[in-house]
N, C-alpha and C positions, 0 to 999 in steps of 0.2 A: 404287675404293676400295683395291684391290690396288696399283696405282700409288702411292697416297699411302704406303702402309706401306713399300713399297720405296723409295720417293724418302727418307723419315724414317730408316729404316735406313742407307741409304748415306750420307747428311748425317752420321749419328752416326758412322759409321765414320771418315769422313774428318777429323772433329772428333778423335776418339781417335788417329788416325795422325798428326795435325798435333801434338797434345799429346806424344806418344812421341818423335817427332822433335825437337821443341823441347827437352825435358827431357834428351834424349841430347845434344843438342850442347852444352849446360851452359855455354857462353863467356857469353851473356846471357841468363840464367835470369831470367824474369820470373814472380813468383807471380801476378801480376794476370793475366796471359796465360794461365797453366796453369789458374788457378781458372776463366777464362772458357768454355774450351775444354772443360774436364771437364763443366761446367754445360750447356753446349750440347750436349756428347755424350749425357749423361744425358737431357735433355729430348727429344732427336731419336729416342733409342732408346724412350723411353716412348710417344712418339705412334706410332712404327711398331709398337711391340707393340699398343700399344691398338688401331689400326687392323687388324692381323693377327686379334686377338679378335674384333672386330667382324666380320670377314668369315666367321669360323667359328661365330660365333652363341655364344661363350661369354662 
């Protein structure tokens, strides 16, 4: 269970990093890609925190 939480948190960080780099470049800013990466990051962080809470019994 701990592996899943760490996995989802890392995937969330990668998605947020991709979003930041994509927006910072700004040459070919795509609202669709930014929305998708923000959504994926939110979902992955949610799963990661959910599994962490399950580990600690809260």
